[in-house]
Biopython code that builds the backbone (N, CA, C, O; Angstrom):
import numpy as np
from Bio.PDB.StructureBuilder import StructureBuilder

atoms = [
    (1, "MET", "N", (6.746, -9.012, -3.951)),
    (1, "MET", "CA", (5.590, -8.150, -4.025)),
    (1, "MET", "C", (4.371, -8.891, -3.471)),
    (1, "MET", "O", (4.219, -10.095, -3.675)),
    (2, "VAL", "N", (3.530, -8.174, -2.785)),
    (2, "VAL", "CA", (2.311, -8.757, -2.225)),
    (2, "VAL", "C", (1.164, -8.510, -3.201)),
    (2, "VAL", "O", (0.996, -7.401, -3.706)),
    (3, "LYS", "N", (0.383, -9.545, -3.458)),
    (3, "LYS", "CA", (-0.750, -9.445, -4.380)),
    (3, "LYS", "C", (-2.035, -9.865, -3.685)),
    (3, "LYS", "O", (-2.029, -10.677, -2.760)),
    (4, "ILE", "N", (-3.134, -9.292, -4.154)),
    (4, "ILE", "CA", (-4.463, -9.729, -3.730)),
    (4, "ILE", "C", (-4.978, -10.552, -4.902)),
    (4, "ILE", "O", (-5.160, -10.026, -6.000)),
    (5, "ARG", "N", (-5.212, -11.838, -4.674)),
    (5, "ARG", "CA", (-5.591, -12.722, -5.774)),
    (5, "ARG", "C", (-6.569, -13.787, -5.321)),
    (5, "ARG", "O", (-6.919, -13.869, -4.144)),
    (6, "LEU", "N", (-7.010, -14.612, -6.281)),
    (6, "LEU", "CA", (-7.957, -15.682, -5.988)),
    (6, "LEU", "C", (-7.219, -16.986, -5.744)),
    (6, "LEU", "O", (-6.244, -17.292, -6.430)),
    (7, "ALA", "N", (-7.680, -17.751, -4.771)),
    (7, "ALA", "CA", (-7.180, -19.099, -4.511)),
    (7, "ALA", "C", (-8.368, -20.043, -4.708)),
    (7, "ALA", "O", (-9.404, -19.880, -4.063)),
    (8, "ARG", "N", (-8.221, -21.018, -5.588)),
    (8, "ARG", "CA", (-9.334, -21.896, -5.909)),
    (8, "ARG", "C", (-9.550, -22.957, -4.839)),
    (8, "ARG", "O", (-8.605, -23.570, -4.343)),
    (9, "MET", "N", (-10.810, -23.154, -4.499)),
    (9, "MET", "CA", (-11.216, -24.189, -3.563)),
    (9, "MET", "C", (-12.343, -24.953, -4.249)),
    (9, "MET", "O", (-12.622, -24.712, -5.423)),
    (10, "GLY", "N", (-12.980, -25.850, -3.552)),
    (10, "GLY", "CA", (-14.128, -26.556, -4.104)),
    (10, "GLY", "C", (-13.747, -27.812, -4.855)),
    (10, "GLY", "O", (-12.581, -28.205, -4.896)),
    (11, "LYS", "N", (-14.755, -28.437, -5.449)),
    (11, "LYS", "CA", (-14.577, -29.701, -6.146)),
    (11, "LYS", "C", (-14.352, -29.486, -7.634)),
    (11, "LYS", "O", (-14.412, -28.366, -8.141)),
    (12, "LYS", "N", (-14.094, -30.580, -8.308)),
    (12, "LYS", "CA", (-13.965, -30.569, -9.751)),
    (12, "LYS", "C", (-15.288, -30.103, -10.369)),
    (12, "LYS", "O", (-16.352, -30.600, -9.998)),
    (13, "LYS", "N", (-15.229, -29.177, -11.284)),
    (13, "LYS", "CA", (-16.394, -28.606, -11.976)),
    (13, "LYS", "C", (-17.289, -27.754, -11.069)),
    (13, "LYS", "O", (-18.341, -27.295, -11.513)),
    (14, "LYS", "N", (-16.895, -27.534, -9.816)),
    (14, "LYS", "CA", (-17.664, -26.706, -8.888)),
    (14, "LYS", "C", (-16.705, -25.746, -8.178)),
    (14, "LYS", "O", (-16.416, -25.917, -6.994)),
    (15, "PRO", "N", (-16.215, -24.738, -8.902)),
    (15, "PRO", "CA", (-15.215, -23.848, -8.298)),
    (15, "PRO", "C", (-15.795, -22.930, -7.239)),
    (15, "PRO", "O", (-16.960, -22.537, -7.290)),
    (16, "PHE", "N", (-14.953, -22.606, -6.287)),
    (16, "PHE", "CA", (-15.245, -21.655, -5.227)),
    (16, "PHE", "C", (-13.908, -20.991, -4.929)),
    (16, "PHE", "O", (-12.891, -21.678, -4.836)),
    (17, "TYR", "N", (-13.890, -19.701, -4.782)),
    (17, "TYR", "CA", (-12.623, -19.002, -4.625)),
    (17, "TYR", "C", (-12.570, -18.221, -3.323)),
    (17, "TYR", "O", (-13.585, -17.719, -2.842)),
    (18, "ARG", "N", (-11.374, -18.126, -2.762)),
    (18, "ARG", "CA", (-11.098, -17.240, -1.648)),
    (18, "ARG", "C", (-10.321, -16.053, -2.211)),
    (18, "ARG", "O", (-9.453, -16.226, -3.066)),
    (19, "VAL", "N", (-10.626, -14.873, -1.741)),
    (19, "VAL", "CA", (-9.836, -13.688, -2.089)),
    (19, "VAL", "C", (-8.773, -13.586, -1.000)),
    (19, "VAL", "O", (-9.093, -13.349, 0.165)),
    (20, "VAL", "N", (-7.512, -13.765, -1.381)),
    (20, "VAL", "CA", (-6.433, -13.821, -0.395)),
    (20, "VAL", "C", (-5.352, -12.794, -0.696)),
    (20, "VAL", "O", (-5.195, -12.340, -1.830)),
    (21, "VAL", "N", (-4.622, -12.447, 0.333)),
    (21, "VAL", "CA", (-3.424, -11.621, 0.206)),
    (21, "VAL", "C", (-2.251, -12.583, 0.304)),
    (21, "VAL", "O", (-2.113, -13.301, 1.294)),
    (22, "ALA", "N", (-1.399, -12.599, -0.731)),
    (22, "ALA", "CA", (-0.306, -13.564, -0.755)),
    (22, "ALA", "C", (0.926, -12.963, -1.432)),
    (22, "ALA", "O", (0.831, -12.005, -2.199)),
    (23, "ASP", "N", (2.068, -13.543, -1.133)),
    (23, "ASP", "CA", (3.301, -13.170, -1.820)),
    (23, "ASP", "C", (3.182, -13.637, -3.269)),
    (23, "ASP", "O", (2.687, -14.734, -3.525)),
    (24, "SER", "N", (3.623, -12.831, -4.199)),
    (24, "SER", "CA", (3.461, -13.159, -5.618)),
    (24, "SER", "C", (4.280, -14.380, -6.035)),
    (24, "SER", "O", (4.014, -14.962, -7.087)),
    (25, "ARG", "N", (5.261, -14.777, -5.239)),
    (25, "ARG", "CA", (6.102, -15.926, -5.596)),
    (25, "ARG", "C", (5.523, -17.265, -5.179)),
    (25, "ARG", "O", (6.029, -18.309, -5.589)),
    (26, "THR", "N", (4.467, -17.256, -4.368)),
    (26, "THR", "CA", (3.877, -18.517, -3.918)),
    (26, "THR", "C", (2.924, -19.078, -4.967)),
    (26, "THR", "O", (2.497, -18.368, -5.878)),
    (27, "ARG", "N", (2.595, -20.369, -4.825)),
    (27, "ARG", "CA", (1.672, -21.021, -5.752)),
    (27, "ARG", "C", (0.273, -20.444, -5.604)),
    (27, "ARG", "O", (-0.034, -19.791, -4.607)),
    (28, "ARG", "N", (-0.574, -20.686, -6.599)),
    (28, "ARG", "CA", (-1.940, -20.162, -6.584)),
    (28, "ARG", "C", (-2.694, -20.580, -5.336)),
    (28, "ARG", "O", (-3.350, -19.752, -4.704)),
    (29, "ASP", "N", (-2.610, -21.856, -4.969)),
    (29, "ASP", "CA", (-3.332, -22.369, -3.814)),
    (29, "ASP", "C", (-2.400, -22.606, -2.622)),
    (29, "ASP", "O", (-2.744, -23.333, -1.691)),
    (30, "GLY", "N", (-1.232, -21.994, -2.662)),
    (30, "GLY", "CA", (-0.252, -22.198, -1.610)),
    (30, "GLY", "C", (-0.521, -21.332, -0.394)),
    (30, "GLY", "O", (-1.658, -20.942, -0.127)),
    (31, "THR", "N", (0.538, -21.039, 0.332)),
    (31, "THR", "CA", (0.395, -20.269, 1.566)),
    (31, "THR", "C", (-0.022, -18.837, 1.252)),
    (31, "THR", "O", (0.293, -18.303, 0.188)),
    (32, "PHE", "N", (-0.719, -18.238, 2.173)),
    (32, "PHE", "CA", (-1.179, -16.871, 2.002)),
    (32, "PHE", "C", (-1.031, -16.136, 3.318)),
    (32, "PHE", "O", (-0.817, -16.749, 4.364)),
    (33, "ILE", "N", (-1.147, -14.819, 3.261)),
    (33, "ILE", "CA", (-1.001, -13.996, 4.451)),
    (33, "ILE", "C", (-2.333, -13.861, 5.179)),
    (33, "ILE", "O", (-2.402, -14.006, 6.400)),
    (34, "GLU", "N", (-3.402, -13.577, 4.409)),
    (34, "GLU", "CA", (-4.702, -13.350, 5.028)),
    (34, "GLU", "C", (-5.821, -13.587, 4.019)),
    (34, "GLU", "O", (-5.661, -13.310, 2.830)),
    (35, "ILE", "N", (-6.950, -14.099, 4.496)),
    (35, "ILE", "CA", (-8.161, -14.238, 3.674)),
    (35, "ILE", "C", (-8.986, -12.974, 3.884)),
    (35, "ILE", "O", (-9.302, -12.616, 5.019)),
    (36, "ILE", "N", (-9.335, -12.297, 2.788)),
    (36, "ILE", "CA", (-10.134, -11.081, 2.939)),
    (36, "ILE", "C", (-11.525, -11.217, 2.322)),
    (36, "ILE", "O", (-12.308, -10.268, 2.366)),
    (37, "GLY", "N", (-11.847, -12.377, 1.749)),
    (37, "GLY", "CA", (-13.183, -12.548, 1.201)),
    (37, "GLY", "C", (-13.346, -13.849, 0.443)),
    (37, "GLY", "O", (-12.442, -14.683, 0.397)),
    (38, "THR", "N", (-14.542, -14.007, -0.162)),
    (38, "THR", "CA", (-14.852, -15.191, -0.959)),
    (38, "THR", "C", (-15.579, -14.773, -2.227)),
    (38, "THR", "O", (-16.155, -13.688, -2.305)),
    (39, "TYR", "N", (-15.541, -15.664, -3.227)),
    (39, "TYR", "CA", (-16.235, -15.449, -4.492)),
    (39, "TYR", "C", (-16.791, -16.789, -4.947)),
    (39, "TYR", "O", (-16.046, -17.754, -5.113)),
    (40, "ASP", "N", (-18.115, -16.844, -5.150)),
    (40, "ASP", "CA", (-18.776, -18.068, -5.593)),
    (40, "ASP", "C", (-19.446, -17.819, -6.945)),
    (40, "ASP", "O", (-20.545, -17.268, -6.996)),
    (41, "PRO", "N", (-18.792, -18.222, -8.046)),
    (41, "PRO", "CA", (-19.351, -17.975, -9.382)),
    (41, "PRO", "C", (-20.483, -18.927, -9.748)),
    (41, "PRO", "O", (-21.157, -18.708, -10.754)),
    (42, "MET", "N", (-20.713, -19.976, -8.963)),
    (42, "MET", "CA", (-21.730, -20.970, -9.306)),
    (42, "MET", "C", (-23.138, -20.523, -8.911)),
    (42, "MET", "O", (-24.117, -21.063, -9.427)),
    (43, "LYS", "N", (-23.253, -19.572, -8.029)),
    (43, "LYS", "CA", (-24.577, -19.073, -7.638)),
    (43, "LYS", "C", (-25.070, -18.085, -8.687)),
    (43, "LYS", "O", (-24.282, -17.506, -9.434)),
    (44, "GLU", "N", (-26.374, -17.904, -8.729)),
    (44, "GLU", "CA", (-26.956, -16.977, -9.694)),
    (44, "GLU", "C", (-27.723, -15.909, -8.949)),
    (44, "GLU", "O", (-28.754, -16.249, -8.370)),
    (45, "PRO", "N", (-27.329, -14.671, -8.907)),
    (45, "PRO", "CA", (-26.097, -14.107, -9.466)),
    (45, "PRO", "C", (-24.880, -14.483, -8.610)),
    (45, "PRO", "O", (-25.021, -14.952, -7.481)),
    (46, "SER", "N", (-23.699, -14.271, -9.164)),
    (46, "SER", "CA", (-22.459, -14.615, -8.462)),
    (46, "SER", "C", (-22.413, -13.932, -7.106)),
    (46, "SER", "O", (-22.811, -12.776, -6.963)),
    (47, "GLU", "N", (-21.925, -14.661, -6.114)),
    (47, "GLU", "CA", (-21.865, -14.141, -4.744)),
    (47, "GLU", "C", (-20.446, -13.667, -4.439)),
    (47, "GLU", "O", (-19.490, -14.437, -4.532)),
    (48, "ILE", "N", (-20.323, -12.397, -4.076)),
    (48, "ILE", "CA", (-19.032, -11.806, -3.746)),
    (48, "ILE", "C", (-19.114, -11.253, -2.325)),
    (48, "ILE", "O", (-19.942, -10.389, -2.036)),
    (49, "LYS", "N", (-18.265, -11.748, -1.456)),
    (49, "LYS", "CA", (-18.190, -11.231, -0.078)),
    (49, "LYS", "C", (-16.747, -10.832, 0.175)),
    (49, "LYS", "O", (-15.857, -11.681, 0.201)),
    (50, "VAL", "N", (-16.516, -9.528, 0.365)),
    (50, "VAL", "CA", (-15.166, -9.026, 0.598)),
    (50, "VAL", "C", (-15.196, -8.046, 1.757)),
    (50, "VAL", "O", (-16.078, -7.191, 1.834)),
    (51, "ASP", "N", (-14.232, -8.171, 2.656)),
    (51, "ASP", "CA", (-14.072, -7.212, 3.742)),
    (51, "ASP", "C", (-13.365, -5.988, 3.149)),
    (51, "ASP", "O", (-12.142, -5.978, 3.010)),
    (52, "THR", "N", (-14.144, -4.958, 2.801)),
    (52, "THR", "CA", (-13.581, -3.804, 2.101)),
    (52, "THR", "C", (-12.572, -3.035, 2.951)),
    (52, "THR", "O", (-11.646, -2.430, 2.411)),
    (53, "GLU", "N", (-12.737, -3.053, 4.255)),
    (53, "GLU", "CA", (-11.774, -2.357, 5.131)),
    (53, "GLU", "C", (-10.400, -3.022, 5.052)),
    (53, "GLU", "O", (-9.377, -2.345, 4.951)),
    (54, "LYS", "N", (-10.389, -4.360, 5.099)),
    (54, "LYS", "CA", (-9.114, -5.076, 4.986)),
    (54, "LYS", "C", (-8.508, -4.873, 3.605)),
    (54, "LYS", "O", (-7.294, -4.712, 3.475)),
    (55, "ALA", "N", (-9.348, -4.878, 2.571)),
    (55, "ALA", "CA", (-8.849, -4.678, 1.205)),
    (55, "ALA", "C", (-8.226, -3.286, 1.073)),
    (55, "ALA", "O", (-7.138, -3.140, 0.518)),
    (56, "ARG", "N", (-8.919, -2.268, 1.585)),
    (56, "ARG", "CA", (-8.374, -0.904, 1.543)),
    (56, "ARG", "C", (-7.050, -0.828, 2.292)),
    (56, "ARG", "O", (-6.104, -0.183, 1.840)),
    (57, "SER", "N", (-6.995, -1.492, 3.441)),
    (57, "SER", "CA", (-5.780, -1.488, 4.248)),
    (57, "SER", "C", (-4.605, -2.092, 3.480)),
    (57, "SER", "O", (-3.517, -1.518, 3.456)),
    (58, "TRP", "N", (-4.825, -3.247, 2.854)),
    (58, "TRP", "CA", (-3.753, -3.904, 2.115)),
    (58, "TRP", "C", (-3.339, -3.115, 0.877)),
    (58, "TRP", "O", (-2.154, -3.050, 0.552)),
    (59, "ILE", "N", (-4.308, -2.514, 0.185)),
    (59, "ILE", "CA", (-3.961, -1.686, -0.979)),
    (59, "ILE", "C", (-3.164, -0.468, -0.526)),
    (59, "ILE", "O", (-2.242, -0.035, -1.217)),
    (60, "GLY", "N", (-3.515, 0.081, 0.623)),
    (60, "GLY", "CA", (-2.770, 1.197, 1.189)),
    (60, "GLY", "C", (-1.341, 0.833, 1.560)),
    (60, "GLY", "O", (-0.448, 1.679, 1.531)),
    (61, "LYS", "N", (-1.130, -0.438, 1.911)),
    (61, "LYS", "CA", (0.213, -0.916, 2.253)),
    (61, "LYS", "C", (1.020, -1.291, 1.020)),
    (61, "LYS", "O", (2.200, -1.623, 1.133)),
    (62, "GLY", "N", (0.391, -1.243, -0.178)),
    (62, "GLY", "CA", (1.128, -1.508, -1.409)),
    (62, "GLY", "C", (0.787, -2.803, -2.106)),
    (62, "GLY", "O", (1.426, -3.139, -3.103)),
    (63, "ALA", "N", (-0.199, -3.549, -1.621)),
    (63, "ALA", "CA", (-0.593, -4.800, -2.279)),
    (63, "ALA", "C", (-1.264, -4.483, -3.610)),
    (63, "ALA", "O", (-2.050, -3.540, -3.705)),
    (64, "GLN", "N", (-0.956, -5.262, -4.628)),
    (64, "GLN", "CA", (-1.505, -5.053, -5.964)),
    (64, "GLN", "C", (-2.574, -6.105, -6.255)),
    (64, "GLN", "O", (-2.265, -7.297, -6.259)),
    (65, "PRO", "N", (-3.830, -5.697, -6.499)),
    (65, "PRO", "CA", (-4.849, -6.686, -6.870)),
    (65, "PRO", "C", (-4.659, -7.132, -8.316)),
    (65, "PRO", "O", (-4.251, -6.343, -9.167)),
    (66, "THR", "N", (-4.956, -8.394, -8.586)),
    (66, "THR", "CA", (-4.914, -8.879, -9.966)),
    (66, "THR", "C", (-6.097, -8.273, -10.716)),
    (66, "THR", "O", (-6.990, -7.692, -10.099)),
    (67, "ASP", "N", (-6.108, -8.406, -12.043)),
    (67, "ASP", "CA", (-7.174, -7.820, -12.853)),
    (67, "ASP", "C", (-8.542, -8.364, -12.456)),
    (67, "ASP", "O", (-9.505, -7.605, -12.347)),
    (68, "THR", "N", (-8.632, -9.675, -12.238)),
    (68, "THR", "CA", (-9.906, -10.293, -11.859)),
    (68, "THR", "C", (-10.368, -9.792, -10.502)),
    (68, "THR", "O", (-11.542, -9.465, -10.325)),
    (69, "VAL", "N", (-9.461, -9.731, -9.549)),
    (69, "VAL", "CA", (-9.814, -9.265, -8.212)),
    (69, "VAL", "C", (-10.191, -7.790, -8.246)),
    (69, "VAL", "O", (-11.072, -7.362, -7.500)),
    (70, "LYS", "N", (-9.542, -7.012, -9.096)),
    (70, "LYS", "CA", (-9.874, -5.594, -9.217)),
    (70, "LYS", "C", (-11.334, -5.425, -9.647)),
    (70, "LYS", "O", (-12.040, -4.565, -9.120)),
    (71, "LYS", "N", (-11.786, -6.240, -10.599)),
    (71, "LYS", "CA", (-13.178, -6.188, -11.050)),
    (71, "LYS", "C", (-14.131, -6.623, -9.937)),
    (71, "LYS", "O", (-15.190, -6.023, -9.757)),
    (72, "LEU", "N", (-13.757, -7.666, -9.191)),
    (72, "LEU", "CA", (-14.597, -8.132, -8.087)),
    (72, "LEU", "C", (-14.706, -7.082, -6.987)),
    (72, "LEU", "O", (-15.778, -6.894, -6.412)),
    (73, "LEU", "N", (-13.600, -6.397, -6.691)),
    (73, "LEU", "CA", (-13.615, -5.357, -5.665)),
    (73, "LEU", "C", (-14.513, -4.199, -6.087)),
    (73, "LEU", "O", (-15.202, -3.611, -5.254)),
    (74, "GLN", "N", (-14.507, -3.873, -7.366)),
    (74, "GLN", "CA", (-15.385, -2.803, -7.856)),
    (74, "GLN", "C", (-16.852, -3.209, -7.725)),
    (74, "GLN", "O", (-17.691, -2.384, -7.364)),
    (75, "LYS", "N", (-17.167, -4.472, -8.015)),
    (75, "LYS", "CA", (-18.536, -4.954, -7.857)),
    (75, "LYS", "C", (-18.952, -4.984, -6.391)),
    (75, "LYS", "O", (-20.123, -4.783, -6.070)),
    (76, "ALA", "N", (-17.992, -5.234, -5.505)),
    (76, "ALA", "CA", (-18.270, -5.293, -4.070)),
    (76, "ALA", "C", (-18.398, -3.912, -3.444)),
    (76, "ALA", "O", (-18.787, -3.793, -2.282)),
    (77, "GLY", "N", (-18.074, -2.864, -4.203)),
    (77, "GLY", "CA", (-18.258, -1.521, -3.694)),
    (77, "GLY", "C", (-16.991, -0.782, -3.324)),
    (77, "GLY", "O", (-17.067, 0.298, -2.738)),
    (78, "LEU", "N", (-15.834, -1.324, -3.642)),
    (78, "LEU", "CA", (-14.573, -0.653, -3.364)),
    (78, "LEU", "C", (-14.147, 0.075, -4.624)),
    (78, "LEU", "O", (-13.632, -0.542, -5.557)),
    (79, "GLU", "N", (-14.356, 1.381, -4.658)),
    (79, "GLU", "CA", (-14.122, 2.177, -5.867)),
    (79, "GLU", "C", (-12.647, 2.439, -6.142)),
    (79, "GLU", "O", (-12.256, 2.585, -7.301)),
    (80, "ALA", "N", (-11.829, 2.502, -5.112)),
    (80, "ALA", "CA", (-10.421, 2.880, -5.277)),
    (80, "ALA", "C", (-9.537, 1.715, -5.705)),
    (80, "ALA", "O", (-8.313, 1.816, -5.629)),
    (81, "ALA", "N", (-10.128, 0.616, -6.152)),
    (81, "ALA", "CA", (-9.332, -0.564, -6.507)),
    (81, "ALA", "C", (-8.612, -0.371, -7.808)),
    (81, "ALA", "O", (-7.896, -1.266, -8.256)),
]
sb = StructureBuilder()
sb.init_structure("model")
sb.init_model(0)
sb.init_chain("A")
sb.init_seg("    ")
for serial, (resi, resn, name, xyz) in enumerate(atoms, 1):
    if name == "N":
        sb.init_residue(resn, " ", resi, " ")
    sb.init_atom(name, np.array(xyz, "f"), 0.0, 1.0, " ", f" {name:<3s}", serial, name[0])
structure = sb.get_structure()
């Protein structure tokens, strides 16, 4: 199954995440199919940048967003998440 999930980047105590499309069997920070956005929780307010067209496309193809990514997509303006 293909999932839309977060992959952690950044340093210790300074997280930065990529919103990626990946096979559900791969590791959290392992290989992925495509990067569709970023999430920076350290900024005030949190910075969310997501390519909504790519997200819609992947959801249309059957990709399942995780609960956290679903909330981020709603904040980014994608209502059908």
